[in-house]
Phi, psi and omega in degrees: 000323179298323183285317175303327186295339177299332181299332182299322179272331181287326175309301181286335174299316179291326174301320177299312184299316179295313184291326176291326182268324188237352189307323183290337180268350183274161176298138186057025184053029170073020179300327183297329178299311176294315181297315183288326181298312183288329177288329174296322175299316179299319179301317178290330182284336185294317179298330177292313178292325175300316179298321177298318178295318187278322180261342176085351185203145172213135177206127175197144180232156176216123188229146170226149172283115179285309184193154179243135187203158176301138184216203183229151168265182179304145181071015174082009177287138183295143173232144189294325180202138182231136180267129173273107182256127178239157180184191183246138178243116175247110174224194184297319178298320179294314181303315179294309183299316178304313180297318180297312180295310179295321178296308179297319182292325176301312184293322182291322178299315183296321182297321188295335181300319178274323183294315185269002185300133181084359179285151172296143179054043176305320184287324180292330178296313180290330176293320183290319185281342168291316177296323177300313173301313178300324178295315178296315180299318176297321176299311186295325183281337186301138178257006180211163183284343179292302173293330177303313181290326175304310180290328173301318182283328176299323174290329174302314175301313176302317178302318180298316186290322186278320180299319177270020182304318174276075192292347176278348177268114182304327182289331175288320180297316179297323178291322179295320177290321178299314178300312187296313182284332178289316181287343176295331178302302187294321183295324180296314177295322179298318178297322176297318179299320179295316177297321181290322182295318179293322175298320188278317189251347180077008182204158173243004180291132182296310185294323175296317178301311175308315177298316179298318177298314176306326177276001178085017179291149174085357183283338184258010181256140180248143171230122182050040177079007180243156172296142191300317183294326179294313182298309177296322180295318176297318178297319177299316178303318176299323173301315182292316177307317181283318182288319180265011173059049177265157178303128011257013181261025181279352192295337185285328191293318179300324182287344179290356175290354180287342173289168173301146187304320178296332176295313182301322176297316180294316181295314186277347184245300192257349183227212173025277186289336173290334177301320181296312180294321179298328177296317176302316182301307182297326186259014184302321177302324177292312179302319180292321181293338185282333181067351180241345184278323181304318175297324173300313180305314186294320183286321175304310182296313178302312179303309182299317183299313182292311190290322181289325179299317183299319180294320180301333181302318184266358184287143179248345172280121185299322179288329177292325173304309183288333179295313176291332174295315180300315179302319182293315183293322178294329175296321174304311184298317181291315177306314176303317174295321184294324178274005179088004176273068185304308180292316176299324180297315178295321181290325176292335172296321183284304184301323180293322178305320180294303186281339176280329170298322177296318183290319179293316173300318177298319177295328175297320177299318178295311178303315179300331180274317185253000172060038176204149177255354183277117184292339179293347182252009178257212181104145178068021186270357184302316182285327183283332182222071187297319183289315177302318179296313183300310183293322179289325180293319181294320175293326175294319177298322181288313181288339179279350177079036177281137180299143186095354181238158187303320184298325179297326184289315187274311185295324184285338174284325171299318182292318174301322176298315182295320178294320180295323181299316181288334178283318182293324185260007178052046183171203180053035183293339182297327183298300177293336176297312174299321183294315178291318179300320179294323178303310177295323177293320177304309179304313180300307184286334181285323175283332167305313181298314184298310183298319183290332188271312191251340182259172178071200186267160176284123186274351173222100184299322180300312181291320180297318183302325186265001180294144182204161177285158185270165174294168186299329181292349177253329185276327183296316175303326177294315185294322180294312181295322178296325177294322180285359169278357183271150186293328186303331180297322188256333194234016180078197190299323185250335186084339178235121180260319180200148169292333180302318182254005171051083170055064175292138184258113197300291184292323188289312182301318180298321175296319182286335176292322176296315179299318180292325175295322176299319188271357177074029175270134182301133184256339191249137181258156170291161177307321177292320180289327177299322180292318181293318178296318176302312179293317179295320181287323176293321178292322182294328179299315178296312184295316182293322176293325184288314183291327182289318176294324177299318179298318179292319178301310182296320181293318182295315175289346179266310186256350178258304185266344176063026175290322176247131185275145176292335178286332180294313178302317180298317182289324178294336179284335179058229185290348178290323184300308179299326179301310181290320181298329178265013170061039177063017178057036179291315181303315180296319181291318178291315185279313188283322184257303183288323183274303188290310183276342179254284189293321185287326173296316177298322176295322176296315175306311182295323182291317173302311181301321178295320184282313188280317184261305179298307182283312186289316183270300185294312184275296180300319180297316175296329175298314182296311180303315184293319182292328178287316180295323177301315184292320177300312180297323176297314175300315183296320180293323180288315186278308191272304186288308184287304190290319183269300189289310179283296178298317178301312173307313180299313180301315178299318178296313180294323178291319177299320181297319181299320179298310184298325182296332180294336177273344183265076184268332180093001178260133185289328181290328179292322180290330180291317184298314182295325182292315178298319181297317181294319178294320177300312181302316183292324179288329181291313177298323182290326174296319176298320180296328183288324180285000000 
């Protein structure tokens, strides 16, 4: 089964290659290749998910040795050779993620056929989203952090290509660069965390890591003056903060709306941002073992959820409302992991993917019909686009936490976990406070979006006149995703079995229990903790329904009945409104202060240092010194070596030869005279020597 599961990622990968090389020459520019490939992945994923449903548990691995190289053992001890083993891990988490990603991606691919029809570079769009899907599926299948990170980075590349797909728009290019560079901050830290984890444990394999943590490994190791588990956990968290657009690296995700709407749906539902939360889920045992990271995770999630929800209130771009909604809902998931609500956090990842994909595709349907993203130019579309309205309304009920819908099942369990966490630890009350406040705000801005888009009178008669429902290739995905937004899909007939156990999700909870057992996560609570959780979940149910109802009520009397004027709320907000409208001035801070006055000035300093010191002194200076030494050596070579030693030796030799040639006359009498003279001189000196 694990070997066959490789096809799930290989199908869209092959589709990417075909589309990139031959897509432009194929019929319909090859869109059917990408659609059939991702649907094939879904077909292969179904038996794995079916086995989980029927047997309650699925586990299988497939591994191959990639390469052998010098490596390290646990705690940094040198090892003569280490094999890098990569493979596939099929377990309960994998099975659920695979069915979610392949189903959502298949529907988004199908929707794209109608939405992107007639677009320039149509074949490349399908090539990119196929590669995007392959990256996420490869990440889900990975049994180790090495291939996990490779697929993680592949999605970063695809997001850059797809956000900037409309490359002739400067705003799209800027948004793609912003997304790519912002996520690189978290990715760099995540990579350092992987390196540190391999240094401490000698492996990046998930199952081996879980076993090592259960045996207490890594607790006595320090890295950079910090406990190793804390260091690694923080680096993993930073990877999630970047990828899942959490505070303070959340700024890239709203700008990602510059890409085509199906891309937004793919990023916000099935890929990219889901990968960050999935990383926390996979690494939860390590985060739990560090004892210090989980509270940080909880606060990051709670703060992100609240701040993003507030910004969504004032947005007028329908896709920007949903973008900040995604950031906020991701904050819920991160908060859930941080407070130990492991199963609810993962469940919200799945339920959110379904109703958020529906919401984005519905927004794409509206935009495709009226050719604007500004909700102030919409209104009265309910009768013109009944299917889009009905499906978007269902998804809105789900994200607002209305009973009977999936968001109520998952999000409220997170809120119950946050409240129980604050009660158990006698503090941290800010976490549930921000969580419940966010629930009310979410209901408010989501119904505001519905009322401004579909209700009331048409604010632009020309756009309203040409509005129409979309073809079946676009409406069928909406209807399927809307059906998946009902609680019955996850929780059986009612969604609530008893207040004592607070909305147990039958098949989902059973599947997560098996996953927790594999990961070594404690499954049972003490009687005292059980009592606290029982009380907290019951109270959370009442509070969440109250705040959601309040949010819907205020939104209804403001944007549907117009009893309360929006301008009145704006005046009541005072200076808070411009703060929200300008997104807390994060972009101004990052661009104006951090980048222009910080990084760019530092870059200018480095450029000057490079020019004046490195180039002028080190490079040009060494050049001058080298040329001077070269000149001295040249003169020495010319005068001493060539003139004296070489030429001088030659002159002496030639002169000596000339002298000797004077005695070589060839006449015997000359030689006799010379011989006699030599004998006389020799006798003379010999006579002197005797005296």
